[in-house]
C-alpha positions as a Markdown table, in Angstrom:
| # | Residue | x | y | z |
|---|---|---|---|---|
| 1 | Met | -10.8 | -17.6 | -27.5 |
| 2 | Tyr | -10.2 | -16.0 | -24.2 |
| 3 | Thr | -10.5 | -12.6 | -22.6 |
| 4 | Glu | -8.0 | -10.8 | -20.4 |
| 5 | Val | -9.2 | -8.8 | -17.5 |
| 6 | Glu | -9.1 | -5.1 | -18.2 |
| 7 | Val | -5.8 | -3.7 | -17.0 |
| 8 | Asp | -5.1 | -0.3 | -15.4 |
| 9 | Lys | -1.9 | 1.5 | -16.5 |
| 10 | Gly | 1.0 | 1.4 | -14.1 |
| 11 | Leu | 2.0 | -1.5 | -11.8 |
| 12 | Ser | -1.1 | -3.6 | -12.3 |
| 13 | Gln | -0.6 | -7.4 | -12.7 |
| 14 | Leu | -4.1 | -8.0 | -13.9 |
| 15 | His | -2.8 | -8.9 | -17.4 |
| 16 | Arg | -1.9 | -12.2 | -15.8 |
| 17 | Ile | -5.5 | -13.1 | -15.2 |
| 18 | Thr | -7.3 | -14.9 | -18.1 |
| 19 | Ile | -10.9 | -16.0 | -18.4 |
| 20 | Arg | -11.6 | -18.8 | -21.0 |
| 21 | Pro | -15.1 | -20.2 | -21.2 |
| 22 | Glu | -13.7 | -23.7 | -22.0 |
| 23 | Gln | -11.2 | -23.7 | -19.1 |
| 24 | Cys | -12.2 | -24.2 | -15.5 |
| 25 | Gly | -15.8 | -23.4 | -16.2 |
| 26 | Gly | -14.9 | -19.8 | -17.3 |
| 27 | Arg | -13.5 | -19.0 | -13.9 |
| 28 | Pro | -10.6 | -16.5 | -13.7 |
| 29 | Cys | -7.2 | -18.3 | -14.0 |
| 30 | Ile | -3.5 | -17.4 | -13.8 |
| 31 | Arg | -1.9 | -16.9 | -17.2 |
| 32 | Gly | -4.1 | -19.5 | -19.0 |
| 33 | Leu | -2.9 | -22.2 | -16.6 |
| 34 | Arg | -5.4 | -24.4 | -14.8 |
| 35 | Val | -4.8 | -22.6 | -11.6 |
| 36 | Arg | -7.8 | -20.5 | -10.6 |
| 37 | Val | -7.5 | -17.2 | -8.8 |
| 38 | Lys | -9.7 | -18.9 | -6.1 |
| 39 | Asp | -7.1 | -21.6 | -5.6 |
| 40 | Ile | -4.4 | -19.0 | -4.8 |
| 41 | Leu | -6.8 | -17.0 | -2.5 |
| 42 | Glu | -7.8 | -20.1 | -0.6 |
| 43 | Leu | -4.1 | -21.0 | 0.0 |
| 44 | Leu | -3.4 | -17.5 | 1.3 |
| 45 | Ala | -6.5 | -17.6 | 3.5 |
| 46 | Ala | -5.4 | -20.9 | 4.9 |
| 47 | Gly | -2.1 | -19.3 | 6.0 |
| 48 | Ala | 0.2 | -20.4 | 3.2 |
| 49 | Ser | 3.1 | -18.1 | 2.5 |
| 50 | His | 4.0 | -16.8 | -1.0 |
| 51 | Asp | 7.1 | -19.0 | -0.9 |
| 52 | Glu | 5.1 | -22.1 | 0.0 |
| 53 | Ile | 2.7 | -21.5 | -2.8 |
| 54 | Leu | 5.5 | -21.0 | -5.3 |
| 55 | Ala | 7.2 | -24.2 | -4.1 |
| 56 | Glu | 3.9 | -26.1 | -4.5 |
| 57 | Tyr | 3.3 | -24.7 | -7.9 |
| 58 | Pro | 6.7 | -24.2 | -9.5 |
| 59 | Tyr | 5.3 | -22.9 | -12.7 |
| 60 | Leu | 3.8 | -19.9 | -10.9 |
| 61 | Glu | 5.6 | -16.6 | -10.4 |
| 62 | Ala | 5.4 | -14.2 | -7.5 |
| 63 | Glu | 3.6 | -11.7 | -9.7 |
| 64 | Asp | 0.8 | -14.3 | -10.2 |
| 65 | Ile | 0.0 | -14.2 | -6.5 |
| 66 | Thr | 0.0 | -10.4 | -6.7 |
| 67 | Ala | -2.4 | -10.6 | -9.6 |
| 68 | Ala | -4.8 | -12.9 | -7.8 |
| 69 | Leu | -4.9 | -10.5 | -4.8 |
| 70 | Glu | -5.3 | -7.5 | -7.1 |
| 71 | Phe | -8.2 | -9.3 | -8.9 |
| 72 | Ala | -9.9 | -10.1 | -5.7 |
| 73 | Ala | -9.5 | -6.5 | -4.5 |
| 74 | Lys | -11.1 | -5.2 | -7.7 |
| 75 | Gln | -14.0 | -7.6 | -7.5 |
| 76 | Ser | -14.8 | -6.5 | -3.9 |
| 77 | Asp | -14.8 | -2.8 | -4.8 |
| 78 | His | -18.3 | -1.9 | -6.0 |
| 79 | Pro | -20.5 | 1.0 | -5.3 |
| 80 | Val | -23.2 | 0.8 | -2.5 |
| 81 | Leu | -26.5 | 2.2 | -3.7 |
| 82 | Arg | -28.8 | 3.5 | -1.1 |
| 83 | Val | -32.5 | 4.0 | -1.6 |
| 84 | Ala | -33.8 | 7.2 | -0.1 |
């Protein structure tokens, strides 16, 4: 059993992100593969280009990188509550 991240209508690529409790400790992965969203983000943060990532992981697609970035953006978007 696995869950897919909720997907907004339109150009969203979040349907590519899967979370399976028995895979990678339940961390978000790309299309059920054992490539975590975190792995993609760390490669990008280290300066790897999309082409370099796709060459290193030939089973990934360009949309998978977009999905990882979109997932990270959604995770960082949360309300800030202020106490008066």
